[in-house]
Structures are given as structure tokens and as C-alpha cells.
C-alpha positions in Angstrom: -9.5 30.1 12.2 -9.8 26.4 13.2 -8.6 24.0 10.5 -10.3 20.6 10.2 -9.9 17.6 8.1 -12.7 16.8 5.7 -13.8 13.2 5.1 -16.5 12.0 2.8 -18.0 8.7 1.7 -19.4 8.3 -1.8 -21.9 5.4 -2.2 -23.9 4.6 -5.3 -26.8 7.1 -5.6 -25.0 9.8 -3.7 -24.3 13.2 -5.2 -21.0 13.2 -6.9 -20.9 9.5 -7.5 -18.8 8.7 -10.6 -17.9 12.3 -11.2 -14.6 14.1 -10.7 -13.9 14.4 -6.9 -13.2 18.0 -5.8 -10.0 17.2 -4.0 -6.8 19.2 -4.0 -3.6 17.7 -5.4 -0.9 20.4 -5.4 1.7 20.4 -2.7 1.4 22.9 0.1 4.9 22.7 1.5 7.8 24.9 0.5 10.1 22.1 -0.8 12.2 22.7 -3.9 10.7 21.5 -7.2 13.3 18.7 -7.6 12.5 17.2 -4.2 10.3 14.1 -4.2 9.3 14.5 -0.5 9.6 16.7 2.5 12.1 14.5 4.4 15.3 15.8 6.0 18.6 14.1 5.1 18.5 12.2 8.4 15.0 10.9 7.7 15.9 10.1 4.1 19.0 7.9 5.0 16.9 5.7 7.3 14.6 4.9 4.3 17.4 3.7 2.1 17.7 0.3 3.8 16.0 -2.3 1.7 14.5 -4.2 4.7 11.9 -2.4 6.9 10.3 -3.2 10.2 7.2 -1.7 11.8 5.2 -1.9 15.0 1.5 -1.5 15.6 -0.2 1.3 17.6 -3.6 1.6 19.3 -5.4 2.8 16.2 -4.3 -0.2 14.1 -7.0 -2.8 13.4 -5.7 -6.3 14.2 -9.0 -8.1 14.7 -9.5 -10.3 11.6 -13.2 -10.4 12.1 -13.2 -6.7 11.3 -10.9 -6.9 8.3 -8.9 -10.0 7.3 -5.8 -8.3 6.0 -4.5 -5.0 7.4 -1.1 -3.4 7.6 0.4 -1.1 10.3 -0.3 2.6 10.2 3.4 3.2 10.6 4.1 1.4 7.4 1.6 3.5 5.5 2.9 6.7 6.9 6.5 5.8 5.8 5.5 5.0 2.3 3.4 8.2 2.0 6.1 10.4 3.5 8.8 8.9 1.2 6.9 9.4 -2.1 4.8 12.5 -1.7 4.8 16.1 -0.4 2.3 17.6 2.0 -0.9 18.6 0.1 -0.4 16.1 -2.7 -2.8 13.3 -3.6 -2.5 9.7 -2.5 -4.7 7.0 -4.1 -5.5 3.6 -2.7 -7.5 1.5 -5.2 -8.2 -1.2 -2.5 -8.6 0.8 0.6 -10.1 -1.9 2.9 -10.0 -0.7 6.5 -8.8 2.7 5.6 -5.2 2.7 7.0 -3.9 4.6 3.9 -6.5 7.3 4.5 -5.8 7.6 8.2 -2.0 7.8 7.4 -2.7 10.5 4.8 -4.7 12.5 7.4 -1.9 12.2 9.9 0.7 13.4 7.4 -1.3 16.2 5.8 -1.8 14.5 2.4 -5.0 14.4 0.5 -6.2 10.9 -0.3 -8.9 8.9 -2.1 -9.6 5.3 -1.4 -11.9 2.8 -3.2 -13.5 -0.4 -2.1 -16.2 -2.7 -3.3 -17.7 -3.3 0.1 -19.8 -0.7 1.8 -19.0 -2.0 5.2 -15.3 -1.3 4.7 -16.1 2.2 3.4 -18.2 2.8 6.5 -15.3 1.5 8.6 -13.0 4.1 6.9 -15.5 6.8 7.7 -15.5 5.8 11.3 -11.7 5.9 11.5 -11.6 9.3 9.9 -14.4 10.8 12.0 -12.3 12.7 14.5 -11.3 16.2 13.4 -7.7 17.1 12.9 -6.9 20.7 13.7 -3.4 20.7 12.3 -4.1 20.5 8.5 -6.6 21.0 5.8 -6.2 17.7 4.1 -9.1 15.9 2.5 -9.9 12.1 2.6 -12.6 10.6 0.4 -13.9 7.0 0.4 -15.7 5.7 -2.6 -17.7 2.5 -2.7 -17.0 1.4 -6.3 -15.0 -1.0 -8.4 -11.3 0.0 -8.9 -11.8 -0.2 -12.7 -14.0 3.0 -12.4 -11.4 5.1 -10.7 -10.6 7.2 -13.9 -14.1 8.6 -13.6 -13.2 10.3 -10.3 -9.8 11.8 -10.8 -8.1 14.0 -13.4 -5.1 12.9 -15.4 -1.7 13.6 -13.8 -3.3 14.4 -10.4 -2.0 11.6 -8.3 1.5 11.7 -6.7 1.4 8.2 -5.1 -0.6 5.0 -5.5 -0.2 3.0 -2.3 -2.1 -0.1 -1.7 -2.3 -3.6 -0.3 -4.6 -5.4 -2.8 -6.4 -8.7 -2.4 -3.9 -11.5 -3.0 -5.6 -13.7 -5.7 -7.5 -16.5 -3.9 -4.9 -16.7 -1.1 -7.5 -16.1 1.6 -10.4 -17.8 -0.1 -9.8 -21.2 1.7 -10.2 -22.6 5.1 -7.2 -22.1 7.4 -5.9 -25.4 8.8 -3.2 -23.6 10.9 -0.5 -26.1 9.9 2.2 -23.5 10.5 0.9 -22.4 14.0 1.6 -23.9 17.3 -1.9 -23.3 18.5 -3.8 -25.4 15.9 -7.2 -24.7 17.4 -7.2 -20.9 17.7 -10.1 -18.7 16.6 -8.8 -18.8 13.0 -8.9 -22.5 12.6 -11.0 -23.7 9.6 -12.1 -20.0 9.0 -12.2 -18.5 5.5 -10.6 -15.1 6.0 -11.9 -13.5 2.9 -13.0 -9.9 2.0 -16.1 -11.1 0.2 -17.5 -13.6 -2.3 -18.4 -10.9 -4.8 -17.2 -12.2 -8.2 -15.6 -8.8 -8.9 -13.4 -9.3 -5.8 -9.8 -10.0 -6.9 -9.5 -12.2 -3.8 -11.8 -14.8 -5.5 -9.7 -15.2 -8.6 -7.1 -17.7 -9.7 -3.6 -16.3 -10.2 -3.7 -15.9 -14.0 -7.1 -14.2 -13.9 -6.1 -12.1 -11.0 -2.9 -10.9 -12.7 -4.7 -9.8 -15.8 -7.4 -8.0 -13.8 -4.7 -6.2 -11.8 -2.9 -5.3 -15.0 -6.2 -3.8 -16.5 -6.8 -1.8 -13.3 -3.3 -0.4 -13.1 -3.0 0.4 -16.8 -6.1 2.6 -16.4 -4.4 4.4 -13.4 -1.1 5.1 -15.2 -2.2 8.3 -16.8 -3.6 9.5 -13.4 -0.1 9.5 -12.0 2.1 12.5 -12.4 5.3 11.8 -14.4 7.9 10.0 -12.1 5.2 9.5 -9.5 5.4 6.3 -7.6 3.1 3.3 -7.3 3.8 1.0 -4.3 2.1 -2.4 -3.9 2.3 -4.5 -0.8 2.0 -8.2 -1.7 3.3 -11.6 -0.3 3.8 -14.9 -2.1 2.0 -18.0 -1.0 2.2 -21.8 -0.9 -0.5 -23.8 -2.7 -0.5 -27.6 -3.0 3.2 -27.7 -2.2 4.2 -25.1 -4.8 5.4 -21.5 -4.2 3.0 -19.1 -6.0 5.1 -16.1 -6.8 2.4 -13.3 -6.8 5.1 -10.6 -6.6 6.8 -11.9 -9.8 3.5 -12.1 -11.7 2.7 -8.5 -10.7 6.1 -7.2 -11.7 5.9 -8.8 -15.1 2.3 -7.6 -15.7 2.8 -4.0 -14.6 6.0 -3.7 -16.7 3.9 -4.8 -19.7 1.3 -2.1 -18.8 3.9 0.7 -18.9 5.2 0.9 -15.3 8.9 0.8 -14.4 10.0 -1.2 -11.4 12.3 1.0 -9.3 12.8 -0.9 -6.0 11.9 -4.0 -4.2 11.6 -3.5 -0.4 11.2 -6.4 2.1 8.8 -5.8 4.9 10.3 -7.9 7.7 7.3 -8.9 9.9 9.2 -11.1 12.4 8.9 -8.6 15.2 5.0 -8.7 14.9 4.3 -12.3 14.2 3.5 -14.6 17.1 3.5 -18.3 17.7 5.0 -19.5 14.4 5.2 -23.3 14.5 7.3 -25.8 12.5 6.2 -26.0 8.9 7.6 -28.5 6.5 10.0 -30.2 9.0 11.8 -32.4 8.5 11.7 -33.0 4.8 10.4 -29.8 3.1 12.1 -26.4 3.6 9.6 -23.6 3.3 10.2 -19.9 4.2 7.3 -18.6 6.1 5.3 -16.1 4.1 3.8 -14.7 7.3 7.3 -13.4 8.3 7.9 -11.1 5.3 6.1 -9.4 2.5 7.2 -7.4 -0.6 6.8 -3.7 -1.2 7.0 -3.3 -5.0 7.9 0.2 -5.9 7.1 1.2 -9.5 6.8 4.6 -11.1 5.3 6.2 -14.2 8.3 6.7 -16.5 9.0 10.4 -17.3 9.1 9.6 -21.1 5.5 8.4 -21.4 4.5 9.8 -24.8 1.2 11.4 -25.8 0.0 8.4 -27.7 0.4 6.3 -24.5 -1.3 8.9 -22.4 -4.2 8.9 -24.8 -4.9 5.3 -23.9 -6.1 6.4 -20.5 
């Protein structure tokens, strides 16, 4: 019997909107109970290095007019394979162009992604439209605010939260291309923003953004299985000659909300960044944020008590 991957988009007004999604979340592999993934020892040891590099493939979206901030499919696959088993459930609260869902499809994981913008949900649907005969995984796309995610998923059903969220108001400004050799390329003076929806985290100042992220991730904590991981891809930025440490703000905020930081991984992007110009020379040394980003690896502590679980 032919096995195909199911994809589905939930838009306001559709059947099943803001109700529990009928998605499987139990592993389908034969791994031992104490294993956190399906990796072989050879695959595992490659993942222990704290600096990662990736390349793009044909299915990756690199056109910023389609989506302003995407990450490689290969990065998403590695995170998913490292922190989940086949058949388990991956959640992306800010799914954007749907790379997480496509990577979950490729690796036989179930996944649910959320986004405020219907155009991005439709883009996800388009990228998931081809049938996959090699697994029965399910991918759902929901056009809704991330704060409503607990309406869709049971407690302790999620094995991995993996996302690249909007980065405060980092993109909500015109690009002057000061750091690029080609000052007048097609990004010059463009605002590469997801939307101007006031609910969009990308429109917020850092303090407001940090609290909003804390509120969202606190609501997701009880959806995670004990010792399940939450990996957030985020850079820092320069603003008015000051380094804005978004990754530090998120670490502090999520710790307050009950998460435990396990690892900090550097995504080294130097192999995929082109035409970096001189920035700050000769008087102001600035490390280029476009050449690396942080992968913040948290988990839900195994000792979360019943009183804390009741908060969710």
C-alpha cells in the first residue's frame, strides 16, 4: 500500500481551527527508551562540535522578496535529527517559509508550524505539496498567533521546539548596506520585514519583544515532554553603535520561565555569505552578525513539578 505524507493548512474559519490537531506524536522507530534520537555513534560524534556549517540546496528559499529570513534545510534537518526520533512531534511557533516542516517531512517526523501571515502558510503548503512515499509523517500549518498554540496540542506531546523567530525590530528598518561592497544592490533602502502587524514580534523594541517571547515560550513549556529540547536560532545586532544582545536577553528570559539552557551552538555562516565589505574600519571593531548566529539549546527540566505543570 502506498504511503503518502499528509499536509494540511488551518486558516480561521476552517474546520478544526483552535481545536486539538489530530497529529501523532509517538516515536515509530525501534530505538531504546534512553536514546534521544535515532543517530548512529558516527553521526552523533559529528554533532558534538560546537560550531556548525551548512550549505543550501535547490529547495531552499533564498529570495528575500519571498521571505526575508530563512535558514538552510540542512540546518533544520540536523536539529530535528539530533533532538527527536522518527514519528515524534516537532513544533515551530514561527514557521515562516516552512523549512522546519519540509525538514520534518524529509526525516519522517510529524510537525506543526504556526504563522500570523496567511501568505507564509500558503507558501508552506506549496512546499509540502509533493507526496512522499517513504513515510507516513504529518505536517500541519496553522495561521494563528503563537500565543494560541496550547489550544492545538496536548500537554507533553512535543519532542522538539525548533524555530527561528523574528528578531525584535532588527529587520524593521531601511537597509543602507553599510557592510556590503555592493552598496546599491536590490536590498538597498528596503525594509525586509515579515509584516507590520502589531502582533508581529518583528515590530517590537527589545524589552517588549523579550517579554512577549517569554510569555509564548512559558505557555509552550508544558507541551514539551520532560527533557525534550527547545532550540532557538537567533543573532545579535548593532543598533546606533551598540551591540544588542538578543541571545542574552532570550537566555535570561527563558530561564525565568522554567527552561534550562543546555548548549550554545554557533552557526558559522561564513561559507554562505557573499560580498562582505569593510564595516567599522579603521576606528570601530565590529564582528559581522551576518557571519554567525546562535543556536540556543534549552530543554524542559525533568523535575518540573505538578504545580508548575498546572500553570500551562
